[in-house]
N, C-alpha and C positions, 0 to 999 in steps of 0.2 A: 817180443814176447813171445814165448813157445807153450804150445800148447800143451797138454795132459793127455796119455790114454788114446782116446779112438778120436780126438777133438782136431778141427781143422781149421786154421787161417787161412779164408779167403778176400782177397783186395774186389770189391764188388764191383762190377760194369753197370753204370745205370742206365736204364732205358731214356732215350731220349723221346721229345715231345711229340714226334712223330714216327709213322711204320715208313719202311722203304718206300712202298707206295703211296705214301703222302697222307693217310688217313693221320689225321689229330688223335690222339688219347684222351683220354679223361684224365682228370688229377689223380684219382685212386689206383690208374692202373701203373704209371710212373713209378707209384713207390713199392710196387711190387718186385724186386730185384730177385732176379732168377739163374743168372751167370755169372762167373768170377773165376779169377785163376788164382790158384793154391800157393799161400805164401809161406806157410811155417804146418809143418803136422807133427803129433803128438805120435810117441812112442809103440801106440797101439794101431796105428793106420798102416794097413795092408794094401789098397786098393788103388789109391789117388801118391803123385810125389808132386815134391814143390815144384811150379812153374805150368801145372795141369791147367787147361781151362776146363771148367765143369759145367754143368746145368742141375741145379738142385731147388727145394721145394722153397717158395716164395713166403713160408710163414717158419719154418724149422729152425731159426737162426739169433742168434744176439748180437747185436751192432756194438762195438767194443770201443772204435774211435770215429766220433762224427766228424772230422777233418779230412778225414781220408779214405772213410766209405770200409774199412775193414768191419768183418764180422767172423763171428766164432759160429760152430756148428759139427756135429756131430759127422764121422763118415758114414753112418747109416742114411744121413739125410741127402746125401749126394744120389742123385738119378745117374747120371750119365757123367764121363769124359768127351770133351768135343777133340775129335781129332783135326 
């Protein structure tokens, strides 16, 4: 799949049931995906490249493949590149 324009295709990192300190998360918090790895970019994308790990809004994306948790978003909805 090749995104168009400023769109970015991301393999989502699904949060676990507990935090690193052992706190159990509510079901609604587990569904808030905010991290992932860029797997494809449109020709208008300027700031990220394929393989970057990113932090993004939990609300501004569309799921395109339920089997592998692949999501599509605009580059403007990316908050940071995780180094």
